[in-house]
C-alpha positions in Angstrom: 122.6 96.1 50.1 124.8 96.1 47.0 124.6 93.4 44.3 128.2 92.4 45.1 127.4 91.9 48.8 124.3 89.9 48.0 126.2 87.7 45.7 128.8 87.1 48.3 126.3 86.0 50.9 124.5 83.7 48.5 120.8 82.9 48.1 118.6 83.3 51.1 117.0 80.1 52.3 114.4 79.3 54.9 115.1 75.9 56.7 112.7 74.5 59.2 114.0 72.2 62.0 112.1 70.1 64.5 113.8 70.3 67.9 112.2 67.5 69.9 113.4 68.4 73.3 112.8 72.2 73.0 109.8 72.2 75.4 110.4 75.3 77.5 111.9 78.8 77.4 115.3 77.6 78.6 115.8 75.4 75.6 114.5 78.1 73.3 117.0 80.5 74.7 119.8 78.0 74.1 118.7 77.6 70.5 118.6 81.3 69.9 121.9 82.0 71.6 123.6 79.2 69.5 122.2 80.3 66.1 122.1 84.0 66.3 125.9 84.0 66.6 126.4 82.3 63.2 127.4 84.6 60.4 125.1 82.9 57.9 121.9 83.3 60.0 119.8 86.3 59.1 116.7 85.6 61.2 114.8 83.1 63.4 111.2 82.2 64.1 110.7 79.8 67.0 107.4 78.0 67.5 107.8 76.6 71.0 104.4 74.8 70.9 105.3 72.9 67.7 108.9 72.6 68.7 110.0 74.0 65.4 112.7 76.5 64.4 112.6 78.3 61.1 116.1 79.6 60.2 116.6 82.3 57.5 120.2 81.8 56.3 122.5 82.1 53.3 125.0 79.6 52.3 124.8 75.9 52.9 122.6 74.6 55.7 125.3 72.3 57.2 126.6 75.0 59.5 123.2 75.7 61.0 122.4 72.0 61.3 125.7 71.3 62.9 125.2 74.1 65.5 121.8 72.7 66.5 123.2 69.2 66.7 125.8 70.3 69.2 122.9 71.2 71.6 121.8 67.6 71.7 118.1 68.5 71.7 117.0 65.9 69.1 117.1 68.1 66.0 115.6 66.9 62.7 115.7 68.9 59.4 112.1 69.1 58.1 112.4 71.2 54.9 114.5 73.8 53.2 113.2 76.3 50.6 114.2 79.6 48.9 113.1 82.8 50.7 112.5 86.2 49.2 113.2 88.1 52.5 113.6 87.5 56.2 110.3 87.3 57.9 111.2 86.9 61.6 108.3 88.8 63.1 110.2 92.0 63.9 107.8 94.4 62.1 104.9 92.8 64.1 106.9 93.1 67.4 107.5 96.8 66.6 103.8 97.5 66.0 102.8 95.7 69.2 105.5 97.6 71.2 104.3 101.0 69.9 100.7 100.1 71.0 101.6 98.9 74.5 104.0 101.9 75.0 101.1 104.3 74.3 98.8 102.3 76.7 101.3 102.4 79.5 102.3 106.0 79.1 98.6 107.0 79.2 97.8 105.0 82.3 101.0 106.2 84.1 99.6 109.7 83.7 96.0 108.7 84.8 97.1 106.7 87.9 99.6 109.4 88.9 97.0 112.1 88.8 94.3 110.2 90.5 96.8 108.7 93.0 97.7 112.3 94.1 94.1 113.5 94.1 92.9 110.4 95.9 95.9 110.3 98.3 96.5 106.6 97.4 99.9 105.1 97.8 98.7 102.0 95.9 97.7 104.0 92.8 101.0 106.0 93.0 103.0 102.8 93.2 101.1 101.3 90.3 101.6 104.5 88.3 105.4 104.3 88.8 105.2 100.7 87.8 103.5 101.7 84.6 106.3 104.3 84.0 108.8 101.5 84.4 107.0 99.4 81.9 106.8 102.3 79.4 110.5 102.7 79.8 111.0 99.0 79.1 108.7 99.1 76.0 110.5 102.1 74.6 113.9 100.4 75.0 112.4 97.1 73.6 111.2 99.1 70.5 114.8 100.3 70.0 116.1 96.7 70.5 113.8 95.1 67.9 116.4 95.5 65.2 119.4 95.0 67.5 121.7 92.0 67.9 121.3 89.6 70.7 124.1 91.3 72.7 122.3 94.6 72.4 119.0 93.1 73.5 120.6 91.7 76.6 122.2 95.0 77.5 118.8 96.7 77.1 117.1 94.1 79.3 119.8 94.7 81.9 119.3 98.5 81.8 115.5 97.9 82.2 116.1 95.8 85.2 118.3 98.4 87.0 115.8 101.1 86.2 112.9 99.2 87.7 114.9 98.3 90.8 115.7 102.0 91.3 112.0 102.9 91.1 111.2 100.2 93.6 113.6 101.6 96.2 112.3 105.1 95.8 108.7 104.0 96.1 109.4 101.9 99.2 111.0 104.9 100.9 107.8 106.9 100.1 105.7 104.1 101.8 107.8 104.4 104.9 107.4 108.2 104.9 103.7 107.9 104.7 103.5 105.2 107.4 105.3 107.7 109.7 102.2 110.0 109.4 102.9 112.1 106.4 99.9 112.0 104.0 96.1 111.8 104.3 93.6 109.0 104.1 93.1 107.6 100.6 89.8 107.7 98.7 88.7 104.1 98.3 86.3 104.7 95.4 89.1 106.3 93.4 91.4 103.4 94.1 88.9 100.8 93.0 87.7 102.5 89.8 91.2 103.6 88.5 92.8 100.3 89.4 90.0 98.4 87.5 90.6 100.5 84.4 94.3 99.8 84.7 93.6 96.1 85.0 91.8 96.1 81.7 94.6 98.0 80.1 97.2 95.6 81.4 95.2 92.5 80.3 95.0 94.0 76.8 98.7 94.7 76.8 99.6 91.2 78.0 97.4 89.7 75.2 99.2 91.8 72.6 102.7 90.8 73.9 102.0 87.1 74.0 100.8 87.1 70.4 104.4 88.0 69.3 105.6 84.6 70.6 109.0 86.0 70.9 111.8 84.5 73.1 114.1 87.6 72.7 115.3 88.9 76.1 113.7 92.4 75.6 110.3 90.9 74.7 110.4 88.4 77.6 111.2 91.3 79.9 108.1 93.1 78.7 105.9 90.1 79.3 107.3 89.6 82.9 106.6 93.3 83.7 103.1 93.2 82.4 102.3 89.9 84.1 103.3 91.5 87.4 101.0 94.4 86.7 97.8 92.3 86.4 98.3 91.0 90.0 99.2 94.5 91.2 96.0 95.9 89.9 94.0 93.2 91.6 95.8 94.0 94.8 95.1 97.7 94.6 91.4 97.0 94.0 91.4 94.7 97.1 93.1 97.4 99.2 90.6 100.0 98.1 87.8 97.7 99.3 89.6 97.2 102.7 90.2 101.0 103.0 86.4 101.5 102.6 85.6 98.8 105.2 88.2 99.7 107.8 88.4 103.5 107.4 92.2 103.4 107.7 95.0 103.9 105.2 96.9 100.8 106.4 95.6 98.5 103.5 96.7 101.2 101.0 100.2 101.4 102.5 100.5 97.6 102.7 99.6 97.2 99.0 102.0 100.0 98.1 104.8 98.2 99.9 103.9 94.9 98.3 103.8 96.5 94.8 107.3 97.8 95.2 108.6 94.4 96.4 107.0 92.8 93.4 108.6 95.5 91.2 112.0 94.7 92.7 111.5 91.0 92.2 110.6 91.6 88.6 113.8 93.6 88.2 115.9 90.8 89.6 114.3 88.4 87.2 115.0 90.6 84.3 118.7 91.0 85.4 118.9 87.2 85.6 117.4 86.8 82.1 119.9 89.3 80.7 122.7 87.2 81.9 
């Protein structure tokens, strides 16, 4: 940025507000939507647990305080101080997203290979879900430096992509139920799904540490939360396949997985709106 531009914007400040009635994600989204549209705001850090919002801005704080006051959420200005740079957590978000992207890409390949070798619809469904997640994380990584409108567009694109995968996968379940495909290997299902469960638990832990309310990050958390339950379902289906000697539990969990994937897609599309 040129010296002239910096001078025009004024000194960067960090002002912390307490927002007494910001006690859930809905109020946080309202705060972000209201402040991120202001020309003077350069970055936000929201601590939902403490009900505090740190605003990096230039110019006088009145515009920011007035915008928060219009939300009628019980806003109080706690302190204001000079800031050397905007520290809104985006570098940390980018680092986390690169890690979880690598995890999901790896486990997409692992589950796809073993799903084919083990003839398991559940593992194949879970692998496609991992692919959808990897797609989401890649888009989220691009969105980290984007504006709020860009982030919402990316979340919307992610939702449509996941919905398309759900439809294709459910059609494959129907095809196999009609007699096309062999009996799945229960041991392969259980072992691979257990490994995927560990990977998704690790991914979810990393994502929640960002404490971000941005649409693209919340989309990532929704997808990964679904995955944990999906992995448990595939493990249970593997046990039932071994006990019953039929492929029905595998087909059932495959169908359930794709319904869960579709439900997650609709939640993401609602969030993007």
